[in-house]
C-alpha positions in Angstrom: -5.6 3.4 22.2 -4.8 4.1 18.6 -1.9 7.0 18.2 -1.7 8.6 14.6 0.9 11.3 14.0 0.5 14.4 11.5 1.3 18.2 11.0 -0.4 21.5 11.2 0.8 23.8 8.5 0.0 27.5 7.3 2.2 30.0 4.6 4.9 30.3 7.4 5.9 26.5 6.3 6.6 27.7 2.5 6.0 26.0 -0.4 5.4 22.2 0.4 6.5 18.8 -1.5 3.2 16.8 0.0 4.4 14.0 -2.2 7.3 13.8 -1.0 5.4 14.1 2.6 3.3 11.4 1.9 6.2 9.1 1.2 7.6 10.1 4.3 3.9 9.1 5.8 1.7 11.3 7.1 -1.8 10.7 9.2 -3.4 14.0 8.7 -2.4 17.3 8.0 -4.5 20.4 9.6 -4.1 23.5 7.6 -4.6 27.1 8.3 -7.9 28.1 6.3 -7.6 32.0 7.2 -5.5 34.9 9.0 -5.7 37.8 10.8 -8.7 40.3 9.1 -10.4 37.0 7.8 -8.6 36.8 4.8 -7.3 32.7 3.0 -4.6 31.9 3.8 -2.1 31.9 0.5 -0.8 28.3 0.6 -4.3 27.0 1.7 -5.6 26.4 -1.7 -2.4 24.6 -3.0 -2.1 22.8 0.3 -5.5 21.1 0.4 -5.3 20.0 -3.5 -2.1 18.2 -2.6 -3.3 16.6 0.1 -6.4 15.2 -1.5 -4.4 14.3 -4.6 -1.6 12.5 -2.2 -4.4 10.8 -0.1 -3.4 12.5 3.5 -6.1 12.9 5.6 -7.1 16.8 6.0 -9.0 19.1 8.1 -8.1 23.0 9.2 -8.0 25.5 11.6 -9.1 29.2 12.1 -7.2 31.1 14.6 -9.5 33.5 16.2 -9.5 37.3 17.2 -13.1 37.4 18.1 -13.9 39.5 21.1 -18.0 39.3 20.4 -20.2 36.8 19.5 -20.6 38.9 16.1 -16.8 38.7 15.2 -17.4 34.8 15.7 -19.8 34.2 13.4 -18.3 35.9 10.8 -15.1 34.3 11.2 -16.9 30.8 11.0 -18.8 32.1 7.7 -15.8 32.7 6.2 -14.4 29.3 6.4 -17.4 27.8 5.6 -17.4 30.2 2.5 -14.0 29.2 1.6 -14.2 25.5 1.9 -17.6 25.7 -0.5 -18.7 22.3 0.7 -15.5 20.5 -0.1 -14.7 17.3 1.9 -12.9 17.8 5.3 -11.4 14.1 7.1 -10.6 16.0 10.5 -12.9 18.8 12.2 -12.8 22.5 11.2 -10.6 23.3 14.4 -11.4 26.5 16.4 -8.2 28.1 17.9 -9.5 30.3 20.5 -6.2 31.2 22.7 -5.4 35.0 21.5 -4.6 37.5 24.1 -7.0 40.0 23.0 -9.6 37.0 24.5 -7.8 36.5 27.4 -9.7 38.8 29.6 -13.2 37.8 28.3 -16.2 36.2 30.7 -16.3 32.2 30.9 -20.0 33.2 29.9 -19.0 35.3 26.7 -16.2 32.6 25.5 -18.7 29.8 26.0 -21.8 31.7 23.9 -18.8 32.3 21.1 -17.4 28.8 21.0 -21.3 27.6 20.7 -22.1 30.2 17.9 -18.8 29.6 16.0 -19.8 25.8 16.3 -23.5 25.7 15.1 -22.3 27.5 12.1 -19.5 24.9 11.3 -22.0 21.7 12.4 -24.7 23.2 10.2 -22.6 22.9 7.0 -21.9 19.4 7.7 -18.4 19.2 9.1 -16.8 18.5 12.4 -16.2 20.8 14.7 -13.0 20.8 17.4 -11.1 23.5 20.0 -7.2 24.0 19.7 -5.6 25.5 22.5 -2.1 25.5 24.8 -2.4 23.2 27.3 -1.9 26.1 30.2 -5.0 27.7 28.3 -7.0 24.3 28.1 -6.6 24.2 32.0 -7.1 28.0 33.0 -8.6 29.9 30.1 -10.9 27.4 28.1 -14.6 26.7 29.8 -15.7 24.0 31.4 -18.3 23.6 29.2 -16.3 23.7 26.2 -14.4 20.4 27.4 -17.7 18.3 26.2 -16.0 19.0 22.8 -13.1 17.7 21.2 -10.0 19.5 22.4 -6.5 19.1 20.5 -3.9 20.8 23.2 -0.5 22.2 22.9 2.5 21.1 25.5 6.0 20.8 23.9 8.9 19.1 26.1 11.9 21.3 27.3 13.7 19.8 25.6 11.8 20.0 22.0 13.8 17.6 19.7 11.0 17.4 17.3 10.4 13.6 18.4 7.5 12.5 20.8 9.4 12.7 24.0 6.2 12.1 26.4 2.1 12.0 26.2 0.1 13.9 27.4 -2.6 11.4 29.3 -5.7 13.4 30.2 -9.1 11.1 30.9 -10.8 10.5 27.9 -14.1 12.6 29.5 -12.7 15.5 29.1 -12.7 15.6 25.5 -8.9 15.6 24.3 -8.4 13.7 21.2 -4.7 14.7 21.0 -1.8 17.2 21.6 0.9 19.2 19.6 3.8 17.5 21.2 6.2 19.4 19.2 7.5 22.7 16.9 10.4 22.1 15.7 9.7 18.4 13.7 12.2 18.0 10.5 9.6 16.3 7.7 10.9 16.0 4.4 9.1 18.4 2.2 8.4 21.4 4.3 11.4 23.4 4.0 11.0 25.0 7.7 10.2 23.1 11.0 6.7 22.0 11.7 4.1 21.5 14.3 3.8 18.0 14.9 0.9 16.6 16.8 -0.2 12.8 17.9 -4.2 12.2 17.7 -5.9 9.7 19.5 -8.7 9.4 17.5 -9.1 8.9 14.1 -12.0 10.8 12.1 -11.1 9.8 9.1 -13.0 6.6 9.3 -16.0 8.8 8.9 -15.1 11.7 6.5 -17.1 15.0 6.3 -17.9 15.5 2.2 -19.7 18.2 -0.3 -23.7 18.8 1.4 -23.8 18.1 -2.4 -23.4 14.5 -2.7 -23.5 12.8 0.6 -22.1 9.4 0.7 -24.4 6.6 1.1 -25.1 5.4 4.7 -25.7 1.6 4.0 -24.5 -0.7 1.7 -26.3 -1.3 -1.8 -26.5 -4.7 -2.1 -25.7 -7.8 0.2 -22.6 -9.0 -1.5 -20.0 -6.9 -0.1 -19.1 -8.0 3.3 -18.5 -6.0 6.5 -14.4 -4.6 6.3 -13.7 -6.2 10.0 -15.0 -9.8 8.9 -12.4 -9.6 6.0 -9.7 -8.5 8.1 -10.7 -11.3 11.0 -10.9 -13.7 8.2 -7.4 -12.9 6.9 -5.9 -12.9 10.3 -6.9 -16.2 11.2 -5.6 -17.9 8.0 -2.3 -15.7 8.9 -2.5 -17.6 12.8 -2.8 -21.0 11.2 0.4 -20.6 9.4 2.6 -19.6 12.7 5.4 -22.0 12.8 5.7 -23.1 9.5 9.4 -23.6 8.2 10.6 -23.5 4.7 12.4 -26.5 3.3 15.8 -27.5 2.3 14.0 -28.8 -0.8 10.6 -28.9 -2.8 9.3 -31.9 -1.2 7.1 -32.3 1.9 6.0 -28.4 1.5 2.6 -29.2 3.2 4.2 -29.7 6.3 5.4 -27.2 9.0 8.0 -29.0 10.6 9.4 -31.8 8.1 12.0 -31.4 5.4 13.2 -28.4 7.0 16.4 -26.1 5.8 17.4 -22.8 4.3 16.5 -23.7 0.6 13.5 -20.9 0.8 11.6 -23.5 -0.9 7.5 -23.2 0.6 4.2 -23.8 -0.4 3.5 -20.3 -1.0 6.0 -20.1 -4.2 4.5 -23.4 -5.1 0.6 -22.1 -5.1 1.1 -19.3 -6.4 4.5 -19.2 -8.6 6.3 -22.4 -8.8 9.2 -21.1 -10.9 9.9 -18.5 -8.4 10.6 -21.6 -6.0 13.4 -21.4 -3.8 13.5 -17.2 -3.6 12.8 -15.3 -0.6 8.9 -15.4 0.0 8.0 -12.9 3.0 6.1 -11.0 0.1 4.8 -14.1 -1.3 3.8 -15.3 2.0 1.2 -11.7 2.6 0.3 -12.5 -0.9 -1.0 -16.1 -0.2 -2.6 -15.6 3.1 -4.7 -13.1 0.9 -5.4 -15.6 -1.9 -5.9 -18.4 0.5 -8.4 -15.9 2.1 -10.7 -14.3 -0.5 -9.8 -16.1 -3.6 -7.3 -15.4 -6.4 -8.9 -12.7 -8.5 -10.2 -10.5 -5.1 -6.3 -11.1 -3.6 -5.2 -9.7 -7.3 -7.3 -6.3 -6.7 -6.4 -5.8 -3.0 -2.4 -6.3 -3.9 -3.4 -3.6 -7.0 -1.7 -6.4 -9.5 -4.4 -7.6 -11.2 -2.5 -8.7 -14.7 -0.4 -11.3 -13.0 -0.3 -13.4 -10.2 -0.7 -11.3 -6.5 2.6 -11.4 -5.8 3.9 -7.7 -4.6 7.4 -7.3 -3.5 8.4 -4.7 -0.9 9.3 -1.5 -2.9 6.6 -2.3 -5.3 4.3 -2.0 -2.4 5.6 1.2 -1.3 5.2 2.6 -4.8 1.8 1.3 -5.2 -0.3 2.1 -2.1 -0.5 5.0 -0.2 2.1 4.7 2.6 0.7 5.4 6.2 3.0 6.1 9.0 0.6 4.8 11.6 -0.5 0.9 11.6 -4.0 0.1 11.4 -5.3 -3.9 11.9 -4.8 -5.3 8.5 -2.5 -3.2 7.2 0.6 -4.5 5.4 3.8 -3.5 6.9 6.5 -2.9 4.6 9.8 -2.5 7.0 12.7 -0.2 6.1 16.5 -1.5 6.1 19.8 -0.2 4.9 17.8 2.3 2.8 14.8 0.6 0.8 11.8 -1.6 2.0 13.4 -5.1 2.3 11.2 -6.9 4.7 6.9 -7.6 5.1 3.9 -8.8 7.2 0.1 -8.1 8.1 -0.3 -6.1 11.1 -3.0 -7.8 13.4 -3.3 -5.6 16.4 -2.4 -2.4 17.5 -2.0 -1.0 20.7 -1.0 2.7 21.1 2.6 2.8 19.7 3.0 -1.1 19.7 1.7 -3.3 16.9 1.6 -6.8 16.3 2.4 -9.0 13.0 2.8 -12.1 11.6 5.6 -12.3 9.0 6.8 -15.4 6.9 10.6 -15.7 6.5 11.9 -14.6 9.9 12.4 -15.5 13.1 11.5 -14.9 16.6 13.1 -11.9 17.8 12.4 -8.4 19.0 14.5 -6.3 15.6 13.5 -7.1 11.9 15.0 -10.4 10.6 14.6 -10.7 7.1 15.6 -14.1 5.8 14.6 -16.1 8.8 13.1 -19.3 7.3 9.8 -19.3 9.3 6.6 -17.8 10.0 6.4 -16.1 13.3 4.2 -13.5 15.6 6.1 -10.8 16.4 5.9 -7.2 17.9 7.4 -3.6 17.6 7.5 0.0 18.8 6.5 1.9 15.7 8.7 5.2 17.0 11.4 2.8 17.0 11.5 2.0 13.4 12.3 5.6 11.6 11.2 4.7 7.7 8.9 1.5 8.3 5.2 2.1 6.5 2.3 0.4 6.1 0.3 -0.1 3.1 -3.8 -0.5 3.8 -5.6 -2.7 1.2 -9.6 -1.5 0.6 -10.8 -4.5 2.4 -14.4 -3.1 1.5 -14.0 -5.3 -2.0 -14.4 -8.2 -0.6 -17.5 -10.1 -1.1 -16.8 -13.7 0.2 -14.1 -15.6 2.1 -13.0 -18.5 0.2 -11.0 -20.1 2.5 -13.5 -22.5 4.7 -11.0 -22.3 7.8 -11.1 -19.0 8.0 -14.3 -18.9 9.2 -13.4 -19.7 12.7 -10.6 -18.7 15.2 -8.2 -21.7 15.6 -7.9 -23.3 19.1 -5.2 -21.0 21.1 -2.3 -22.7 22.9 -1.8 -21.7 26.5 1.6 -23.1 27.0 4.4 -21.0 27.5 7.8 -21.3 26.2 10.7 -22.3 28.0 14.4 -23.4 27.9 15.5 -26.4 28.7 18.8 -28.8 28.0 19.3 -32.4 27.0 19.9 -34.4 29.7 22.6 -37.4 27.9 24.3 -38.2 24.2 22.7 -38.9 21.4 19.1 -37.6 22.6 16.8 -38.9 19.9 14.5 -35.9 17.7 11.8 -37.3 16.5 9.7 -35.7 13.6 6.0 -36.4 15.9 4.7 -36.8 19.1 4.7 -40.4 19.0 5.9 -43.2 16.5 10.1 -43.6 15.8 10.8 -41.7 13.1 13.3 -39.4 13.8 14.3 -35.7 12.5 17.0 -35.9 9.4 17.9 -32.6 10.0 18.7 -32.5 13.2 18.6 -36.3 14.8 20.7 -36.4 17.8 21.1 -33.6 21.1 23.8 -34.2 23.3 24.0 -33.3 27.0 23.8 -30.0 28.0 22.4 -28.9 24.2 20.0 -26.1 24.7 16.2 -26.1 23.1 13.4 -24.3 23.3 10.4 -25.9 24.6 7.3 -24.7 22.5 4.7 -27.3 23.1 3.9 -30.8 25.2 2.4 -33.9 23.5 1.8 -36.9 25.7 5.6 -38.0 26.7 7.0 -35.9 24.6 8.0 -31.8 24.8 7.9 -30.2 21.5 11.1 -28.4 20.9 13.1 -25.7 19.1 16.4 -26.3 17.8 18.9 -23.2 17.1 15.8 -21.1 16.7 15.4 -23.6 13.5 14.4 -27.0 13.8 11.6 -28.2 15.3 11.1 -31.8 16.5 10.1 -33.9 19.5 11.8 -35.5 22.9 11.0 -37.5 25.6 10.4 -35.3 28.3 12.6 -37.6 30.5 15.3 -36.6 28.2 14.8 -32.7 28.9 15.5 -31.3 32.2 14.3 -27.9 34.0 15.7 -24.8 33.1 16.3 -23.8 36.4 19.0 -26.5 36.5 20.9 -25.1 33.2 23.7 -23.0 34.6 25.5 -22.1 31.5 24.0 -22.0 27.9 26.4 -24.4 25.8 25.8 -24.2 21.6 22.8 -25.8 20.4 25.1 -27.7 18.5 25.8 -31.5 18.2 30.1 -29.8 18.6 32.2 -27.8 19.9 30.1 -24.7 21.7 30.7 -21.8 19.8 33.0 -18.9 21.6 31.8 -16.0 23.0 34.3 -13.7 22.6 36.0 -13.3 19.5 39.3 -11.3 18.3 38.6 -8.1 16.6 42.4 -8.0 15.0 43.1 -9.1 11.7 44.5 -12.4 11.7 45.4 -13.1 7.6 43.4 -11.2 4.4 40.8 -13.3 2.7 38.9 -12.9 -0.4 35.1 -14.8 -1.1 35.2 -17.2 -3.6 31.5 -18.2 -3.2 30.4 -16.9 -7.6 26.6 -15.8 -6.2 28.1 -14.2 -3.4 28.5 -14.7 0.6 26.2 -14.2 3.8 27.2 -12.1 7.0 25.5 -13.5 9.5 24.8 -12.4 13.0 25.4 -14.9 14.8 28.0 -18.7 13.3 25.3 -21.1 11.7 23.2 -21.0 8.2 19.8 -20.9 10.8 21.1 -17.3 11.8 19.7 -13.9 10.8 21.4 -12.1 8.3 23.8 -9.2 9.5 21.8 -5.8 8.8 24.2 -4.3 6.6 24.2 -3.0 3.2 26.9 -4.9 1.6 25.9 -8.5 2.8 25.8 -10.9 1.1 29.5 -10.0 -0.1 30.3 -9.9 -4.2 32.5 -12.7 -5.4 36.7 -11.8 -5.3 36.0 -9.4 -2.6 38.7 -9.3 0.2 37.9 -9.1 4.1 39.8 -9.2 7.2 39.7 -12.8 9.0 40.1 -12.4 12.7 38.7 -15.5 14.2 37.3 -18.4 14.0 34.5 -21.2 15.4 32.3 -23.9 15.1 28.7 -22.8 13.8 25.4 -24.3 15.3 25.2 -26.5 12.0 28.7 -28.4 13.0 30.6 -26.5 10.5 33.7 -24.2 10.4 32.8 -20.6 10.1 35.1 -17.3 9.9 34.7 -14.4 12.3 35.6 -11.2 9.6 35.6 -7.7 9.4 34.7 -5.9 6.4 34.6 -1.8 5.8 34.8 -1.4 10.4 31.9 -4.2 10.6 31.9 -7.5 11.9 30.4 -10.7 11.4 29.9 -14.4 10.3 30.6 -16.0 7.2 31.0 -20.1 6.4 35.0 -21.1 6.3 34.4 -22.7 2.8 33.7 -20.0 1.0 36.7 -18.0 1.7 40.0 -18.5 1.3 43.8 -17.0 2.3 44.7 -14.0 -0.6 
């Protein structure tokens, strides 16, 4: 069930910088349209205009003071007059919970609600009801609960964050809840009401009755959006497991010539001059190009004057940045003050969204420059600043990639951890034959591998979360027999604990800068810090040394209070 986060505002929230709100990411905004005395909220016109200009889906609410049918009809008519046939994405919500309405009979309140609704629906707008949860339980007539209800309920410790969810059966009509009155939103000078909706109204906006949208697509050359997204995801799924290469050779083979040189078929096909550069964004561009063709890919990525590659910060500048994901979105991950990694959203389940990303590695965190195409998932609420760009798939007219017309067969093999049973265990390039993996030719007894597949007499394995090959089944033992986890290196296992006191002062001698990694070895992820890579001639504290998963010497270093691993050959004593 999708969760769409938004806000509701009125003149009490002051002057709002809606561009900043849009850049922060906003699923919707519900604006107060009129207030007591049936006068228009003094900020409604500017708020509506700015929401439309910044592509924020908008709805309105009317706080009612009516106690008779005639009064509530008057309130509804003023709402319609104020809207003046303008577009709304979300409903006109009737806020009916004032103290003056507490003692109304269920019969009268129901008639009032129906009278208000009739005027709203006749004008071409959606209708909904807003009230507090207590009112919803004890005051709102049962007959009114068949309509879409938006309810308010705050936790005892209201921090502005989504701390709990109100789960009411869908049959009740509850479509979302206002979970905070103390949210802090950039661009809004006051604390703000924050809500989550479980229904996306923006897919079927109400518009001016003077210019209704056509109900059918004109012509037969535009395909259904969902079919286009399905095709895109199938193309991306077929790339899972592709490893970057150490040189500009064997680029089409997923698991051959594996290295950390950033050489890929994705750069080769779209912009060979950039070969050797980080490739998470060009992977997304390549998937678009492969599925829909070059010209459509350019349009989808809003990059029509050049090849369809859009760097992460550029994506954020060219697209509306949504706070909540949808299938087919391009996610731009926020790290260290900027958008620094990207992928394609393949599925959304409540707060959780699934992706396929290039130049990453397996794991529960955002990993840029990891060297592989992987399927991953995250909880959106754990990624502040991360946004979602939404290509206009309605422009797609045909699918270029024939492999995208049907889903690839799905593997049901479950990955497990195995251990080599002897020294000098061969790692082969294929499931049959004698060709050996040049990037990782041997395993020693006890070396751990991820067993990711099986073919005939061999397991398909991944070594050090980087190198993929095949090993005879007899040379990999059951994981239950593994007591400790040694390094995946052919050399001395890396130490578990490291000294954090300075042994000696060092300086970086790598002219192009030196990466600081989470673990020792070139296959391991870059440390998530603003200073990596360290610039040439930067002083560091060298605290310890170890052998990395690549078999080379690595230093455990400290820089500005943060620790990580860097290659020893690029650090010398001061």
